[in-house]
TIPA-207915 format. One record per residue (C-alpha): residue in one letter; x, y, z. Coordinates in nm, 4 decimals. Example, Ala and Ser with C-alpha at 12.3 -4.5 7.8 and 13.67 -1.06 7.14 Angstrom:
residues 2
r=A, x=1.2300, y=-0.4500, z=0.7800
r=S, x=1.3670, y=-0.1060, z=0.7140
***
This chain:
residues 315
r=M, x=-4.1238, y=0.6933, z=2.5692
r=S, x=-3.8553, y=0.4129, z=2.5156
r=K, x=-3.5342, y=0.5055, z=2.3649
r=P, x=-3.4582, y=0.3511, z=2.0111
r=K, x=-3.2165, y=0.0477, z=2.0335
r=A, x=-2.8941, y=0.0726, z=1.8803
r=A, x=-2.5928, y=-0.1699, z=1.8255
r=M, x=-2.2282, y=-0.0316, z=1.7594
r=A, x=-1.8894, y=-0.1649, z=1.8014
r=S, x=-1.6830, y=-0.0597, z=2.0950
r=L, x=-1.4369, y=0.0642, z=1.8640
r=V, x=-1.6578, y=0.3549, z=1.7759
r=R, x=-1.7679, y=0.4323, z=2.0951
r=P, x=-1.5582, y=0.7235, z=2.1999
r=L, x=-1.6247, y=0.9267, z=1.8552
r=V, x=-1.9819, y=0.8696, z=1.8491
r=E, x=-2.0943, y=0.8014, z=2.2291
r=P, x=-2.1305, y=1.1816, z=2.3311
r=H, x=-2.4011, y=1.2283, z=2.0454
r=C, x=-2.5983, y=0.9134, z=2.1353
r=G, x=-2.7996, y=1.0340, z=2.4184
r=D, x=-3.1231, y=0.9760, z=2.2375
r=L, x=-3.0573, y=0.6179, z=2.1832
r=D, x=-3.0268, y=0.2750, z=2.4064
r=V, x=-2.6943, y=0.1700, z=2.2706
r=I, x=-2.5596, y=-0.1973, z=2.3147
r=W, x=-2.1584, y=-0.1560, z=2.2790
r=F, x=-2.0468, y=-0.4976, z=2.1545
r=N, x=-1.6927, y=-0.6430, z=2.1939
r=S, x=-1.7427, y=-0.9490, z=1.9858
r=T, x=-1.9201, y=-1.1281, z=1.6942
r=E, x=-2.1231, y=-1.3001, z=1.9713
r=E, x=-2.2515, y=-0.9923, z=2.1592
r=A, x=-2.2953, y=-0.8206, z=1.7940
r=M, x=-2.5471, y=-1.1348, z=1.7085
r=E, x=-2.7361, y=-1.1044, z=2.0063
r=A, x=-2.7536, y=-0.7042, z=1.9880
r=A, x=-2.8940, y=-0.7233, z=1.6392
r=Q, x=-3.1998, y=-0.9101, z=1.7041
r=E, x=-3.3306, y=-0.5924, z=1.8869
r=A, x=-3.1588, y=-0.2952, z=1.7159
r=E, x=-3.3465, y=-0.0090, z=1.5159
r=I, x=-3.0211, y=0.0825, z=1.4208
r=G, x=-2.6964, y=-0.0760, z=1.3433
r=W, x=-2.3311, y=-0.0567, z=1.2790
r=F, x=-2.1819, y=-0.4353, z=1.2125
r=D, x=-1.8822, y=-0.3910, z=1.0212
r=M, x=-1.6698, y=-0.6894, z=1.1050
r=Y, x=-1.3194, y=-0.8022, z=0.8935
r=D, x=-1.5267, y=-1.1207, z=0.8433
r=K, x=-1.7763, y=-1.0507, z=0.5807
r=E, x=-1.9605, y=-1.4031, z=0.6284
r=Q, x=-2.0056, y=-1.3144, z=1.0099
r=M, x=-2.1095, y=-0.9892, z=0.9048
r=A, x=-2.3829, y=-1.1055, z=0.6761
r=K, x=-2.4950, y=-1.3599, z=0.9123
r=T, x=-2.5132, y=-1.0891, z=1.2012
r=I, x=-2.7002, y=-0.8331, z=0.9654
r=A, x=-2.9839, y=-1.1130, z=0.8432
r=A, x=-3.0399, y=-1.1615, z=1.2354
r=A, x=-3.1363, y=-0.7882, z=1.2679
r=T, x=-3.4792, y=-0.8211, z=1.1407
r=N, x=-3.5933, y=-0.5290, z=1.3098
r=L, x=-3.3633, y=-0.2716, z=1.1635
r=K, x=-3.4603, y=0.0806, z=1.0168
r=W, x=-3.1018, y=0.2176, z=0.9629
r=L, x=-2.7843, y=0.0026, z=0.8915
r=N, x=-2.4732, y=0.2092, z=0.8828
r=S, x=-2.1700, y=0.1029, z=0.7200
r=I, x=-1.8086, y=0.2252, z=0.6685
r=Y, x=-1.7492, y=-0.0018, z=0.3714
r=A, x=-1.8143, y=0.1492, z=0.0230
r=G, x=-1.9055, y=-0.1848, z=-0.0946
r=V, x=-2.2056, y=-0.3579, z=-0.0023
r=E, x=-2.1872, y=-0.6971, z=-0.1810
r=H, x=-2.1680, y=-0.8932, z=0.1120
r=F, x=-2.4756, y=-0.7498, z=0.2605
r=P, x=-2.8335, y=-0.9510, z=0.2357
r=L, x=-2.9419, y=-0.6715, z=0.0317
r=E, x=-3.2619, y=-0.8343, z=-0.0526
r=Q, x=-3.3526, y=-0.9023, z=0.2794
r=L, x=-3.2707, y=-0.5334, z=0.3921
r=K, x=-3.4856, y=-0.4064, z=0.1074
r=S, x=-3.7742, y=-0.6107, z=0.1959
r=Q, x=-3.7928, y=-0.5339, z=0.5255
r=G, x=-3.7475, y=-0.1671, z=0.4916
r=T, x=-3.4082, y=-0.0901, z=0.5851
r=K, x=-3.2196, y=0.2003, z=0.4811
r=L, x=-2.8418, y=0.1353, z=0.4328
r=T, x=-2.5827, y=0.4257, z=0.4481
r=N, x=-2.2551, y=0.3128, z=0.3339
r=G, x=-1.9069, y=0.4580, z=0.3262
r=A, x=-1.8926, y=0.6057, z=-0.0362
r=G, x=-1.6883, y=0.8813, z=-0.0555
r=L, x=-1.5494, y=0.8302, z=0.3091
r=N, x=-1.1847, y=0.7459, z=0.2050
r=S, x=-1.2132, y=0.8359, z=-0.2021
r=A, x=-0.8670, y=1.0685, z=-0.1332
r=P, x=-0.6564, y=0.7900, z=0.0214
r=I, x=-0.7776, y=0.5183, z=-0.1630
r=A, x=-0.6759, y=0.7455, z=-0.4738
r=E, x=-0.3427, y=0.7936, z=-0.3172
r=F, x=-0.3159, y=0.4243, z=-0.2743
r=A, x=-0.3900, y=0.3855, z=-0.6764
r=I, x=-0.1499, y=0.6524, z=-0.7524
r=M, x=0.1248, y=0.4944, z=-0.5674
r=M, x=0.0732, y=0.1419, z=-0.7301
r=M, x=0.0942, y=0.3439, z=-1.0801
r=L, x=0.4275, y=0.5050, z=-0.9689
r=S, x=0.5611, y=0.1558, z=-0.8320
r=A, x=0.4963, y=0.0175, z=-1.1903
r=A, x=0.6396, y=0.3032, z=-1.4081
r=K, x=0.9474, y=0.2988, z=-1.2063
r=R, x=0.9167, y=-0.1031, z=-1.1027
r=L, x=0.9907, y=-0.0182, z=-0.7493
r=D, x=0.8927, y=-0.3816, z=-0.6882
r=T, x=1.2265, y=-0.4850, z=-0.8618
r=I, x=1.4393, y=-0.2304, z=-0.6973
r=I, x=1.3619, y=-0.3407, z=-0.3551
r=D, x=1.4342, y=-0.6853, z=-0.4417
r=H, x=1.7570, y=-0.5926, z=-0.5431
r=Q, x=1.8108, y=-0.3897, z=-0.2293
r=R, x=1.7326, y=-0.6792, z=-0.0113
r=K, x=1.9836, y=-0.9121, z=-0.1886
r=H, x=2.2494, y=-0.6142, z=-0.1672
r=E, x=2.2801, y=-0.5937, z=-0.5364
r=W, x=2.3579, y=-0.2242, z=-0.6672
r=L, x=2.1810, y=-0.1757, z=-1.0068
r=E, x=2.3213, y=-0.0119, z=-1.2723
r=I, x=2.0066, y=0.0059, z=-1.5117
r=P, x=1.6655, y=0.0921, z=-1.3833
r=P, x=1.4117, y=-0.1705, z=-1.4157
r=G, x=1.1491, y=0.0512, z=-1.5003
r=T, x=1.1584, y=0.3309, z=-1.7269
r=A, x=0.7872, y=0.4389, z=-1.8098
r=E, x=0.7578, y=0.8198, z=-1.7514
r=I, x=0.3884, y=0.9070, z=-1.6474
r=A, x=0.3820, y=1.2695, z=-1.8067
r=D, x=0.2015, y=1.2775, z=-2.1393
r=S, x=0.0728, y=0.9229, z=-2.0942
r=K, x=-0.3178, y=0.8078, z=-2.1407
r=A, x=-0.5052, y=0.6732, z=-1.8362
r=L, x=-0.8895, y=0.5047, z=-1.8726
r=I, x=-1.0504, y=0.5158, z=-1.5225
r=I, x=-1.3432, y=0.2846, z=-1.5150
r=G, x=-1.5806, y=0.3857, z=-1.2439
r=Y, x=-1.6150, y=0.7590, z=-1.2077
r=G, x=-1.7686, y=0.7766, z=-0.8458
r=G, x=-1.5689, y=0.9249, z=-0.5505
r=I, x=-1.2685, y=0.7280, z=-0.6073
r=G, x=-1.2682, y=0.7252, z=-0.9389
r=Q, x=-1.2940, y=1.0932, z=-0.9739
r=Q, x=-1.0015, y=1.1460, z=-0.6902
r=I, x=-0.7624, y=0.9433, z=-0.8945
r=A, x=-0.8339, y=1.2053, z=-1.1956
r=K, x=-0.7936, y=1.4895, z=-0.9608
r=Q, x=-0.4596, y=1.3357, z=-0.8303
r=L, x=-0.3269, y=1.2552, z=-1.2096
r=T, x=-0.3876, y=1.5993, z=-1.3553
r=G, x=-0.0789, y=1.6961, z=-1.1311
r=F, x=0.1314, y=1.4138, z=-1.3209
r=N, x=-0.0120, y=1.6021, z=-1.6584
r=V, x=-0.1680, y=1.2589, z=-1.7493
r=E, x=-0.4399, y=1.2117, z=-2.0136
r=I, x=-0.7715, y=1.1064, z=-1.8721
r=T, x=-1.0725, y=0.9623, z=-2.0041
r=A, x=-1.3472, y=0.8101, z=-1.7637
r=V, x=-1.6242, y=0.5763, z=-1.7905
r=R, x=-1.9175, y=0.6165, z=-1.6038
r=R, x=-2.2894, y=0.5186, z=-1.6122
r=S, x=-2.4736, y=0.8270, z=-1.6017
r=Q, x=-2.4649, y=1.0765, z=-1.8834
r=S, x=-2.1921, y=1.3890, z=-1.8579
r=N, x=-2.1277, y=1.7004, z=-2.0999
r=D, x=-1.7496, y=1.6446, z=-2.0300
r=S, x=-1.5822, y=1.4751, z=-2.3368
r=N, x=-1.3637, y=1.3193, z=-2.1371
r=V, x=-1.6234, y=1.0911, z=-1.9766
r=I, x=-1.7516, y=0.8249, z=-2.1776
r=G, x=-2.0330, y=0.5951, z=-2.1501
r=L, x=-2.0723, y=0.2019, z=-2.0627
r=D, x=-2.0631, y=0.1192, z=-2.4311
r=D, x=-1.7700, y=0.3016, z=-2.5454
r=W, x=-1.4750, y=0.2013, z=-2.3331
r=R, x=-1.4111, y=-0.1299, z=-2.4736
r=D, x=-1.3239, y=-0.0378, z=-2.8423
r=R, x=-1.0823, y=0.2425, z=-2.7245
r=L, x=-0.8905, y=0.0411, z=-2.4724
r=G, x=-0.5566, y=0.0461, z=-2.7088
r=E, x=-0.5468, y=0.4007, z=-2.6424
r=F, x=-0.4225, y=0.3972, z=-2.2972
r=D, x=-0.1229, y=0.3315, z=-2.0921
r=W, x=-0.3080, y=0.2887, z=-1.7610
r=V, x=-0.6235, y=0.1279, z=-1.6856
r=F, x=-0.7630, y=0.2082, z=-1.3443
r=V, x=-1.0824, y=-0.0353, z=-1.2156
r=S, x=-1.2719, y=0.1861, z=-0.9506
r=A, x=-1.6353, y=0.0710, z=-1.0303
r=P, x=-1.8424, y=-0.0919, z=-0.7592
r=A, x=-1.9029, y=-0.4761, z=-0.7428
r=T, x=-2.2572, y=-0.5808, z=-0.8983
r=S, x=-2.3971, y=-0.8551, z=-1.0883
r=E, x=-2.3070, y=-0.6230, z=-1.4287
r=T, x=-1.9563, y=-0.5723, z=-1.3252
r=N, x=-1.8848, y=-0.9018, z=-1.3116
r=H, x=-1.5568, y=-1.0255, z=-1.4884
r=L, x=-1.5868, y=-0.6871, z=-1.6695
r=L, x=-1.2569, y=-0.7473, z=-1.7989
r=G, x=-1.1320, y=-1.0689, z=-1.9147
r=A, x=-0.9220, y=-1.2203, z=-2.2204
r=E, x=-1.0966, y=-1.0150, z=-2.4743
r=E, x=-1.0314, y=-0.6702, z=-2.3108
r=F, x=-0.6617, y=-0.7771, z=-2.2215
r=A, x=-0.6343, y=-0.8490, z=-2.6020
r=K, x=-0.7517, y=-0.5031, z=-2.7082
r=M, x=-0.5058, y=-0.3362, z=-2.4566
r=K, x=-0.1267, y=-0.2144, z=-2.5617
r=N, x=0.1094, y=-0.4864, z=-2.4546
r=S, x=0.2944, y=-0.2454, z=-2.2664
r=A, x=-0.0606, y=-0.0992, z=-2.0504
r=W, x=-0.0984, y=-0.1779, z=-1.6741
r=L, x=-0.4335, y=-0.2708, z=-1.5260
r=I, x=-0.4536, y=-0.1061, z=-1.1830
r=N, x=-0.7748, y=-0.2460, z=-0.9980
r=I, x=-0.8340, y=-0.0646, z=-0.6769
r=A, x=-1.1907, y=-0.1625, z=-0.6799
r=R, x=-1.3031, y=-0.5542, z=-0.6230
r=G, x=-1.1404, y=-0.8757, z=-0.7689
r=T, x=-1.4696, y=-1.0130, z=-0.9149
r=L, x=-1.4210, y=-0.7487, z=-1.1799
r=V, x=-1.1689, y=-0.9053, z=-1.3273
r=D, x=-1.1492, y=-1.2254, z=-1.4738
r=Q, x=-0.8277, y=-1.3583, z=-1.2790
r=D, x=-0.7844, y=-1.6741, z=-1.5264
r=A, x=-0.7433, y=-1.4605, z=-1.8107
r=L, x=-0.5355, y=-1.1891, z=-1.6298
r=V, x=-0.2813, y=-1.4901, z=-1.5224
r=E, x=-0.2970, y=-1.5951, z=-1.9019
r=A, x=-0.2469, y=-1.2007, z=-2.0353
r=L, x=0.0788, y=-1.1748, z=-1.7959
r=N, x=0.2374, y=-1.5118, z=-1.8916
r=E, x=0.1800, y=-1.4409, z=-2.2481
r=K, x=0.2625, y=-1.0633, z=-2.1938
r=I, x=-0.0347, y=-0.9715, z=-2.3583
r=I, x=-0.0326, y=-0.6722, z=-2.1420
r=G, x=0.2752, y=-0.4802, z=-1.9587
r=G, x=0.1622, y=-0.5858, z=-1.6122
r=A, x=-0.1179, y=-0.5789, z=-1.2973
r=A, x=-0.1275, y=-0.3840, z=-0.9837
r=L, x=-0.4236, y=-0.5133, z=-0.7672
r=D, x=-0.5023, y=-0.4009, z=-0.4772
r=V, x=-0.7947, y=-0.6809, z=-0.4453
r=A, x=-0.8276, y=-1.0299, z=-0.5282
r=D, x=-1.1082, y=-1.3131, z=-0.5659
r=P, x=-1.0959, y=-1.4461, z=-0.3245
r=E, x=-0.9496, y=-1.2520, z=-0.0678
r=P, x=-0.7065, y=-1.3899, z=0.1068
r=L, x=-0.6020, y=-1.5192, z=-0.2179
r=P, x=-0.4586, y=-1.8566, z=-0.1625
r=K, x=-0.1211, y=-1.9157, z=-0.1017
r=D, x=-0.0887, y=-2.1651, z=-0.4148
r=H, x=-0.2730, y=-1.8838, z=-0.6778
r=P, x=-0.0481, y=-1.8486, z=-0.9582
r=L, x=-0.1392, y=-1.4910, z=-0.9460
r=W, x=0.1114, y=-1.4333, z=-0.6861
r=D, x=0.4056, y=-1.5638, z=-0.9353
r=A, x=0.2602, y=-1.4290, z=-1.2346
r=P, x=0.5322, y=-1.1892, z=-1.4097
r=N, x=0.5055, y=-0.8374, z=-1.3737
r=C, x=0.2190, y=-0.8652, z=-1.1015
r=M, x=0.2028, y=-0.6726, z=-0.7911
r=I, x=-0.0430, y=-0.7252, z=-0.5221
r=T, x=-0.1188, y=-0.5470, z=-0.2483
r=M, x=-0.3643, y=-0.7120, z=-0.0437
r=H, x=-0.6308, y=-0.4783, z=-0.0338
r=L, x=-0.4879, y=-0.2475, z=0.1924
r=S, x=-0.5849, y=0.0857, z=0.0195
r=G, x=-0.8908, y=0.1070, z=0.2410
r=Q, x=-0.6993, y=0.0873, z=0.5221
r=A, x=-0.3830, y=0.2962, z=0.4518
r=Q, x=-0.5126, y=0.6085, z=0.6357
r=T, x=-0.5457, y=0.7798, z=0.9530
r=R, x=-0.8501, y=0.9347, z=0.9731
r=M, x=-1.0868, y=0.6794, z=0.8541
r=F, x=-1.2574, y=0.6271, z=1.1854
r=E, x=-1.2841, y=0.9922, z=1.2244
r=R, x=-1.4746, y=1.0505, z=0.8839
r=A, x=-1.6998, y=0.7695, z=0.9585
r=A, x=-1.7965, y=0.8383, z=1.2906
r=A, x=-1.8715, y=1.2169, z=1.1825
r=R, x=-2.0875, y=1.1131, z=0.9238
r=F, x=-2.2847, y=0.8421, z=1.1247
r=V, x=-2.3299, y=1.1537, z=1.3810
r=E, x=-2.4591, y=1.3649, z=1.0954
r=N, x=-2.6600, y=1.0895, z=0.9569
r=L, x=-2.8419, y=1.0279, z=1.2929
r=K, x=-2.9323, y=1.3353, z=1.3478
r=R, x=-3.1049, y=1.3460, z=0.9630
r=Y, x=-3.2642, y=1.0082, z=1.0622
r=Q, x=-3.4089, y=1.1289, z=1.3334
r=A, x=-3.5260, y=1.4516, z=1.1661
r=N, x=-3.6843, y=1.2545, z=0.9094
r=E, x=-3.4509, y=1.4252, z=0.6519
r=E, x=-3.2352, y=1.3094, z=0.3651
r=M, x=-2.9506, y=1.0893, z=0.4688
r=I, x=-2.5717, y=1.0926, z=0.3533
r=A, x=-2.4820, y=0.7770, z=0.0954
r=V, x=-2.8065, y=0.6041, z=0.0952
r=A, x=-2.7118, y=0.2646, z=-0.0901
r=D, x=-2.9670, y=0.1922, z=-0.3870
r=F, x=-3.0610, y=-0.1644, z=-0.3585
r=D, x=-3.1362, y=-0.2573, z=-0.7039
r=R, x=-2.8163, y=-0.1033, z=-0.8498
r=G, x=-2.6148, y=-0.2891, z=-0.5636
r=Y, x=-2.4224, y=0.0019, z=-0.4435
***
């Protein structure tokens, strides 16, 4: 009996090969090799920085039964095709929640104390006499839009700063601090910090725009750790220029990379961290490989797998 064919990047080979004895694996080193391997693969792991090329490679994998990914967001994948051909997709949901939440907290602290301005003066060899940021974290209020793995980790870490937390999630909860999708907009004026950690779907596109910014405190900061598409960037630029909100700390943009001439770069009180949160960690591939190995056991035993994406919801 022939072994199931699998295709994976050579990058993860040292971590997973000892557990792949029952597979016929092609370890690819280039997009060309990935495209060729995809056409025969039953199991595939085709993560690439070039999302367009990744989508093309996955689209060519018409025999896939299981697609694995380190990415939590799956909006770049050909979801309709995968669904129609019966492919099971496991994503990276929860793999990097804690380190991404750490990044979000760093963004919050940097905004509160205006670390960006302090560093600018350091580079100019200028000694500041007055701090540029004096906002205090303790006893402030934070809204977390999207209460999955990352949102819950943000909440967990914020408790150490004595921040009052309200979270927004789709599913109902008995927790009085968790509210529904229809309840958060009218309460935006209560919060000092608005974290965005929801998945990118057709329903969350431009979730925050001019109307939402107008309801926020003029001292409040928006912190987007999710996807750039969740925020109307033109409306955000206007809100920053007109001082409608206090500022924005953005790990993500739309598109990415953000064009050099985009006005968001120079908008006042705006910090952009170039979608580094998902890479600012040391054990990402170790965690991803360990999950793949566990899911491989479950796949072979026809058992329920970890982090199976919902094609209808888009995450």
